[in-house]
C-alpha positions as CSV (number, residue, x, y, z in Angstrom):
1,M,0.0,0.0,0.0
2,G,1.3,3.4,-0.9
3,G,3.3,5.0,-3.7
4,D,7.0,5.3,-4.5
5,A,9.2,5.9,-1.5
6,P,10.2,9.5,-2.4
7,A,6.5,10.6,-2.6
8,R,5.5,9.1,0.8
9,A,4.5,11.7,3.4
10,S,4.2,9.1,6.2
11,V,4.8,5.5,7.1
12,W,2.8,3.7,9.7
13,F,4.3,0.6,11.4
14,V,1.3,-1.2,13.0
15,L,2.2,-4.0,15.5
16,H,-0.4,-6.6,16.2
17,G,-1.4,-8.1,19.5
18,Y,-1.0,-11.5,21.1
19,G,-2.4,-14.4,19.0
20,Q,-3.1,-12.2,15.9
21,L,-1.6,-12.4,12.5
22,A,-0.4,-9.4,10.5
23,A,-2.6,-10.2,7.4
24,Q,-5.7,-10.0,9.6
25,F,-4.6,-7.1,11.7
26,V,-3.7,-4.8,8.8
27,R,-7.3,-4.9,7.6
28,Y,-8.2,-2.4,10.4
29,F,-6.0,0.1,8.7
30,S,-7.3,-0.1,5.1
31,D,-9.0,3.3,5.5
32,L,-5.7,4.9,6.3
33,A,-3.8,3.8,3.3
34,T,-3.3,6.4,0.6
35,P,-0.7,6.9,-2.2
36,R,1.2,9.0,0.3
37,R,0.7,7.0,3.4
38,L,2.2,3.5,3.6
39,I,0.9,1.0,6.1
40,V,3.4,-1.6,7.2
41,A,2.2,-4.5,9.4
42,P,5.2,-6.7,10.6
43,E,4.3,-10.1,12.0
44,A,5.9,-11.5,15.1
45,M,8.4,-14.3,14.5
46,N,6.8,-16.8,16.9
47,R,3.7,-18.5,15.6
48,F,1.6,-21.1,17.5
49,Y,-1.7,-22.9,17.3
50,L,-4.5,-21.1,19.1
51,A,-6.5,-24.3,19.8
52,G,-5.4,-27.4,21.7
53,V,-4.5,-30.7,20.1
54,D,-7.6,-32.5,21.5
55,G,-10.5,-32.6,19.1
56,V,-9.1,-30.2,16.5
57,P,-7.1,-31.5,13.5
58,A,-3.9,-29.7,12.8
59,S,-5.2,-28.6,9.4
60,E,-8.1,-26.8,11.1
61,R,-6.4,-25.2,14.1
62,P,-6.3,-21.4,13.9
63,V,-2.8,-19.9,14.1
64,G,-1.6,-16.8,15.8
65,A,1.7,-15.1,16.6
66,T,3.4,-13.7,19.7
67,W,6.2,-11.2,19.9
68,M,7.8,-13.0,22.9
69,T,7.2,-15.3,25.9
70,R,8.9,-15.5,29.2
71,E,11.3,-18.1,27.8
72,D,14.7,-16.6,26.8
73,R,12.9,-13.2,27.1
74,A,15.9,-10.9,26.7
75,S,17.0,-12.6,23.5
76,E,13.5,-12.5,22.0
77,I,13.3,-8.8,22.7
78,A,16.7,-8.2,21.2
79,D,15.6,-10.2,18.1
80,Y,12.4,-8.3,17.4
81,V,14.1,-5.0,18.0
82,E,16.7,-5.8,15.4
83,Y,14.0,-7.2,13.1
84,L,12.0,-4.0,13.3
85,D,15.0,-1.8,13.0
86,T,16.1,-3.6,9.8
87,L,12.5,-3.4,8.4
88,H,12.4,0.3,9.2
89,G,15.7,0.8,7.4
90,E,14.5,-1.0,4.3
91,I,11.2,0.9,4.1
92,T,12.6,4.4,4.7
93,A,15.8,3.9,2.6
94,G,16.2,6.3,-0.3
95,S,13.8,8.9,1.1
96,G,16.3,11.7,0.3
97,T,16.1,15.1,1.9
98,A,12.4,14.7,2.9
99,P,12.2,11.5,4.9
100,P,8.6,10.3,5.6
101,R,7.0,10.9,9.0
102,V,7.1,7.6,10.9
103,V,4.3,6.6,13.2
104,V,4.4,3.4,15.3
105,L,1.1,2.0,16.6
106,G,1.2,-1.0,18.9
107,F,-2.0,-2.8,19.9
108,S,-2.2,-4.8,23.2
109,Q,1.0,-6.9,23.3
110,G,2.2,-4.9,20.3
111,A,2.1,-1.8,22.6
112,A,4.9,-3.2,24.8
113,T,6.7,-4.3,21.7
114,A,6.5,-0.8,20.1
115,T,7.8,0.8,23.4
116,R,10.7,-1.5,23.6
117,W,11.5,-0.9,20.0
118,I,11.5,2.8,20.5
119,T,13.6,2.7,23.7
120,H,16.1,0.0,22.6
121,G,16.3,0.4,18.9
122,R,18.0,2.8,16.6
123,S,15.1,3.8,14.2
124,R,13.9,7.4,13.8
125,I,10.3,7.6,15.0
126,D,8.0,10.6,15.0
127,R,5.0,9.4,17.0
128,L,4.2,6.5,19.3
129,I,0.6,5.3,19.7
130,L,-0.1,2.6,22.4
131,W,-3.6,1.1,21.8
132,G,-5.1,-1.2,24.5
133,G,-1.7,-1.4,26.1
134,L,0.6,0.6,28.4
135,I,4.4,1.2,28.7
136,P,6.0,-2.0,30.0
137,P,6.8,-1.7,33.7
138,D,10.5,-2.6,33.0
139,T,11.0,0.5,30.9
140,D,13.4,2.9,32.6
141,L,11.8,6.3,32.5
142,S,14.4,8.0,34.7
143,R,15.7,10.1,31.8
144,G,12.3,11.7,31.3
145,P,11.3,12.4,27.7
146,A,14.6,11.1,26.4
147,A,13.8,7.7,27.8
148,L,11.3,7.4,24.9
149,R,13.7,9.3,22.7
150,D,11.6,12.4,22.9
151,V,8.8,10.9,20.8
152,P,5.2,12.2,21.4
153,V,3.1,9.4,23.1
154,T,-0.6,8.8,22.7
155,I,-2.4,6.1,24.7
156,V,-5.8,4.9,23.3
157,V,-8.1,2.9,25.6
158,G,-11.6,1.6,25.2
159,E,-13.9,2.5,28.1
160,R,-14.7,-1.2,28.4
161,D,-11.2,-2.6,27.9
162,H,-11.1,-5.5,30.4
163,Y,-7.3,-5.5,30.3
164,I,-6.7,-2.0,31.4
165,S,-8.5,-0.9,34.6
166,T,-9.2,2.6,35.7
167,A,-6.7,2.1,38.5
168,A,-4.0,0.9,36.1
169,L,-4.5,3.8,33.8
170,A,-4.3,6.2,36.8
171,D,-1.1,4.5,38.0
172,E,0.4,4.8,34.5
173,A,-0.5,8.5,34.3
174,A,1.1,9.1,37.6
175,R,4.3,7.2,36.6
176,L,4.6,9.2,33.4
177,D,3.9,12.5,35.1
178,A,6.6,11.8,37.7
179,A,9.0,11.1,34.8
180,R,7.9,14.4,33.1
181,I,6.7,12.5,30.0
182,P,3.7,14.2,28.5
183,V,1.1,11.8,27.1
184,E,-2.1,12.3,25.1
185,L,-4.9,10.0,26.4
186,I,-7.8,9.1,24.1
187,K,-10.7,7.1,25.5
188,F,-13.5,5.8,23.3
189,D,-16.7,3.8,23.7
190,G,-15.4,0.4,23.0
191,K,-13.7,-2.8,24.2
192,H,-10.2,-4.2,23.7
193,A,-10.3,-3.7,20.0
194,I,-9.3,-1.3,17.2
195,S,-11.8,1.3,16.3
196,R,-11.7,2.5,12.7
197,A,-13.5,5.7,13.7
198,V,-10.8,6.5,16.3
199,L,-8.0,5.7,13.8
200,L,-9.4,8.2,11.3
201,R,-9.5,10.8,14.1
202,L,-5.8,10.1,14.9
203,V,-4.8,10.9,11.4
204,G,-7.0,14.0,11.0
205,F,-8.7,12.2,8.1
206,D,-11.3,14.3,6.3
207,G,-11.6,12.5,3.0
208,N,-9.4,15.0,1.2
209,S,-6.2,15.1,3.3
210,D,-3.4,12.6,3.8
211,G,-3.1,13.7,7.4
212,I,0.1,12.4,9.1
């Protein structure tokens, strides 16, 4: 999706959640794709069956992917950070004097993945959107805005998201405030899911503009 690299105004890297596949996840972003906005949906390198072996033939078991598990955790994080850095480099190469604006959106487990990529990787990022997920508790915020490499952060949460309680959201706000990291919070009437209407608001989409 998108036009030639020199003409791109923006590139969105959208990171799926636990148990999802990129080909399914990217469909939520079809309304965002324009000739000047490229949507890139990387897939986590660890796939697994979503159903147990009992009663479901292997040919019929749904498949999902995960960015990491607790097993060999540090190595898995290092692997996906390098993977995303390499992909970013390939996508943005040859941009010339006007590199595209880079937006990273992580959903659910992808929010933690996106944060670790920003904090541990080398890629140039212009905006970080955490949807249905918060900054991982192991992230060192002691350097203030520089901890997230001075990237504007937006958190998007559904009012009925059963994974993020009001208390957890308040604790996150207090933690970020103490670290002097400004965050835009967007709440919408929904559950733990992507809302196309909110996505269009995020890009300032009006039917005639490429937005960001």
